[in-house]
C-alpha positions in Angstrom: 11.8 2.3 1.4 10.3 5.1 -0.7 10.5 5.4 -4.5 9.9 8.7 -6.3 7.4 8.9 -9.2 9.0 9.5 -12.5 6.2 11.8 -13.3 7.0 14.0 -10.3 4.8 14.6 -7.2 4.9 13.3 -3.7 6.6 10.0 -3.0 4.4 7.0 -2.2 5.7 4.4 0.2 6.0 0.8 -0.7 3.7 -1.6 1.2 4.9 -1.8 4.8 5.7 -5.3 5.8 4.9 -6.0 9.5 6.4 -9.0 11.3 4.9 -10.5 14.5 6.4 -9.2 17.7 5.4 -10.7 21.0 5.0 -8.2 23.9 7.8 -8.3 26.5 7.3 -11.1 28.9 4.7 -12.8 26.8 4.9 -16.2 24.9 5.9 -16.0 21.3 3.5 -16.8 18.5 0.2 -15.5 19.8 -1.3 -12.3 21.4 -4.8 -11.5 22.5 -5.8 -7.9 23.1 -8.9 -5.7 23.1 -9.5 -2.9 20.6 -9.2 -0.4 23.5 -5.7 -1.7 24.1 -4.9 -1.5 20.4 -6.0 2.1 20.3 -4.0 3.0 23.4 -0.7 1.5 22.1 -0.8 1.8 18.3 -0.4 4.9 16.1 -3.8 5.4 14.4 -2.1 6.7 11.3 0.0 3.5 11.0 -3.1 1.3 11.4 -5.0 3.3 8.7 -2.1 3.0 6.3 -2.1 -0.1 4.1 0.3 -2.7 5.5 1.0 -6.3 4.9 1.3 -8.3 8.2 3.2 -11.6 8.3 0.6 -13.1 10.7 -3.1 -13.8 11.1 -5.7 -11.4 12.5 -8.9 -12.7 14.1 -11.1 -9.9 15.2 -14.5 -10.3 16.9 -16.5 -7.1 17.1 -18.6 -6.8 20.3 -19.9 -3.2 20.0 -19.9 -0.4 17.6 -19.1 -0.3 13.9 -15.8 -0.9 12.2 -14.6 -0.5 8.6 -11.7 -2.7 7.6 -10.1 -3.1 4.2 -8.5 -6.3 3.0 -7.0 -6.5 -0.5 -9.0 -3.6 -2.0 -12.3 -4.7 -0.5 -13.9 -2.6 2.2 -15.8 -4.5 4.9 -18.3 -2.9 7.3 -18.4 -4.9 10.5 -21.3 -5.0 12.9 -21.4 -6.5 16.4 -21.0 -10.3 16.2 -19.0 -10.2 13.0 -15.7 -12.0 12.8 -12.8 -10.7 10.6 -10.0 -13.1 9.6 -7.2 -11.6 7.6 -4.2 -13.8 6.7 -0.4 -13.3 6.3 0.5 -11.4 3.2 -2.9 -9.8 2.7 -2.8 -6.0 2.4 -5.1 -4.4 5.0 -5.8 -1.3 6.9 -8.1 -0.3 9.7 -10.8 2.4 9.6 -11.7 4.6 12.5 -11.5 2.5 15.7 -13.3 5.2 17.8 -16.3 3.6 19.5 -15.5 0.1 18.3 -15.1 -2.6 21.0 -14.0 -6.1 20.6 -11.1 -8.6 20.9 -8.3 -9.2 18.5 -6.1 -12.3 18.2 -2.7 -12.1 16.4 -1.0 -15.4 15.7 1.7 -16.9 13.6 0.7 -19.8 11.4 3.3 -22.1 13.1 1.8 -21.6 16.5 -1.0 -24.1 15.7 -0.4 -27.8 15.3 -0.3 -29.0 11.7 -3.6 -31.0 12.0 -5.5 -28.0 13.2 -4.0 -25.7 10.6 -5.0 -28.1 7.8 -8.5 -28.7 9.2 -9.1 -24.9 9.5 -7.4 -24.1 6.2 -5.7 -21.3 7.9 -3.7 -20.4 4.8 -6.7 -20.2 2.5 -6.1 -16.6 1.5 -9.2 -16.8 -0.8 -11.6 -17.4 2.0 -14.1 -14.6 3.0 -12.4 -12.1 5.3 -15.6 -11.4 7.2 -18.0 -14.0 8.5 -21.4 -13.5 10.2 -22.0 -16.4 12.6 -25.4 -16.4 14.3 -27.2 -18.5 16.9 -25.3 -21.3 18.4 -22.3 -20.7 16.1 -22.0 -17.1 17.3 -22.2 -18.2 20.9 -19.5 -20.8 20.3 -17.2 -18.3 18.7 -17.7 -15.7 21.4 -17.1 -18.3 24.2 -13.9 -19.6 22.5 -12.6 -16.0 22.2 -13.5 -15.3 25.8 -11.6 -18.3 27.1 -8.6 -17.6 24.9 -8.5 -14.0 26.1 -8.8 -15.1 29.8 -6.0 -17.7 29.5 -3.7 -15.2 27.7 -4.0 -12.8 30.6 -3.4 -15.6 33.2 0.4 -15.8 32.6 2.0 -17.2 35.8 -0.9 -19.4 36.8 0.6 -22.4 35.1 4.2 -23.5 34.1 5.0 -21.7 30.8 5.0 -24.8 28.6 1.6 -25.8 30.0 0.3 -22.3 29.5 1.5 -22.4 25.9 -0.2 -25.7 25.3 -3.5 -24.4 26.7 -3.3 -21.3 24.5 -2.6 -23.5 21.5 -5.6 -25.7 22.2 -7.9 -22.8 22.9 -6.8 -21.1 19.7 -7.4 -24.3 17.8 -11.0 -24.3 19.1 -11.4 -20.6 17.9 -10.0 -21.1 14.4 -12.0 -24.2 13.8 -15.2 -22.5 14.8 -14.2 -19.4 12.7 -13.5 -21.7 9.7 -16.9 -23.4 10.0 -19.2 -20.7 11.5 -22.3 -22.4 10.0 -21.8 -25.8 11.5 -21.4 -29.0 9.6 -21.1 -28.8 5.9 -22.5 -31.3 3.4 -20.2 -33.2 1.1 -19.7 -36.3 -0.9 -17.4 -38.3 1.3 -14.0 -39.3 0.1 -14.3 -37.6 -3.2 -14.8 -34.2 -1.6 -11.8 -34.8 0.6 -9.6 -35.8 -2.4 -10.7 -32.8 -4.4 -10.0 -30.6 -1.4 -6.5 -32.0 -0.9 -5.8 -31.5 -4.7 -7.0 -27.9 -4.5 -4.9 -27.1 -1.4 -1.8 -28.4 -3.0 -2.5 -26.4 -6.2 -3.3 -23.3 -4.2 0.0 -23.5 -2.2 2.0 -24.1 -5.4 0.4 -21.1 -7.1 1.3 -18.9 -4.1 4.9 -20.0 -4.4 5.1 -19.8 -8.1 2.7 -17.3 -9.7 5.6 -14.9 -10.5 7.3 -17.6 -12.5 4.5 -19.4 -14.3 0.9 -18.7 -15.2 0.5 -22.1 -17.1 -1.8 -24.7 -15.6 0.3 -27.4 -17.3 3.4 -26.4 -15.4 1.6 -26.8 -12.0 0.0 -30.0 -13.1 3.4 -31.5 -14.1 5.0 -30.4 -10.8 2.2 -31.8 -8.7 1.7 -35.0 -10.6 -1.9 -34.3 -11.7 -3.6 -33.9 -15.1 -4.5 -30.3 -15.9 -8.2 -31.3 -16.0 -7.9 -32.7 -12.5 -6.6 -29.4 -11.2 -9.3 -27.4 -12.9 -12.1 -29.7 -11.5 -10.7 -29.5 -8.0 -10.3 -25.7 -8.2 -13.7 -25.2 -9.7 -15.2 -27.2 -6.8 -13.3 -25.4 -4.1 -12.9 -21.9 -5.4 -15.7 -21.6 -8.0 -13.3 -20.8 -10.9 -11.0 -22.9 -13.1 -7.3 -23.4 -12.5 -6.2 -20.8 -15.1 -8.6 -18.2 -13.8 -7.4 -18.9 -10.3 -3.7 -18.3 -11.3 -4.6 -15.2 -13.2 -6.6 -13.7 -10.3 -3.6 -14.2 -8.0 -1.4 -12.4 -10.4 -3.9 -9.6 -10.8 -4.2 -9.2 -7.0 -0.4 -8.9 -6.6 -0.3 -6.4 -9.5 -3.0 -4.3 -7.8 -1.1 -4.3 -4.5 2.1 -3.1 -6.2 0.2 -0.5 -8.2 -1.8 0.9 -5.3 0.8 0.9 -2.6 4.0 1.8 -4.3 5.6 3.8 -7.1 7.2 1.1 -9.2 6.8 1.6 -13.0 4.7 -0.8 -15.0 7.9 -2.2 -16.5 9.3 -3.0 -13.0 6.0 -4.6 -11.9 5.9 -6.6 -15.1 9.4 -7.9 -14.3 8.5 -8.8 -10.8 5.4 -10.7 -11.9 7.2 -12.7 -14.6 6.1 -10.9 -17.8 8.4 -10.4 -20.7 7.8 -6.6 -20.8 5.4 -3.9 -19.8 3.3 -4.2 -22.9 2.4 -7.8 -22.2 1.7 -7.0 -18.6 -0.6 -4.1 -19.5 -2.5 -6.2 -22.0 -3.0 -8.9 -19.4 -4.1 -6.5 -16.7 -6.5 -4.7 -19.0 -8.0 -8.0 -20.2 -8.5 -9.2 -16.6 -9.7 -5.9 -15.0 -11.1 -3.8 -17.8 -8.7 -1.0 -17.1 -5.0 -0.2 -17.6 -2.5 -0.4 -14.8 -2.0 3.4 -14.8 -5.7 4.1 -14.8 -6.2 1.6 -11.9 -3.4 3.3 -9.9 -5.0 6.8 -10.5 -8.5 5.5 -9.5 -7.4 3.7 -6.4 -5.5 6.7 -5.1 -8.6 8.9 -5.6 -7.4 10.6 -8.7 -4.2 11.9 -7.2 -1.0 11.4 -9.3 
């Protein structure tokens, strides 16, 4: 869908939503391909246009250089770097010429729940690019190699067994990707409890940030004291609970401003603000610029 600017000028498309689509004859839920295969089958213009996939991307760069943008941050990848973008994040590829590596696309439901929880696969606030080295880098590379080999071995095993093997191999890869530096220190049960509190809060914010920006509302719904949510969020994400909610609202506002032509009033309504004035004041307080100025800047001054 395309909306015209009220000010005139060329239309700007809304963010393109991309659903997972398994190749013909392949198991649903996961795909492994090389960047060379991606270049051969995908339209470079579509890859370089901001889009919002409904599935995970895990990309391990083997050779060359690649620029990849995730939610308004540009990441320059070197050989050995691992990119992990998650469902709902707005991303686009830079020039793929000369870049070689392997890419895993998978739906969140493909993994078993225990692995998904241990790897925090829905942690949209984790770093998109990781830089494993030494034994960690070798472990990631070997896990990717085995998964790629098994994906291409369709027919060697009964389909259900093949799927189970893929699921286990993907589990190894995402766990290594989630913990590229090896074992992390912690304080035992307290750290686990704080982590569980944060994850529940994070998921609740993702579901409800367009309806409420009040910590008290989330605390009441989850059965915690507001101070408990703030402590857990500070420990896990480095910011308090209120700042965490506000950052999520700002991110969605930036997505809508940069990749569509909805008015400030329409965006305000979508994000749960009473009117465009309240939304503009909130956005300027959080970012230091107005919504319209941000839209002009992020589009390179056009419009």
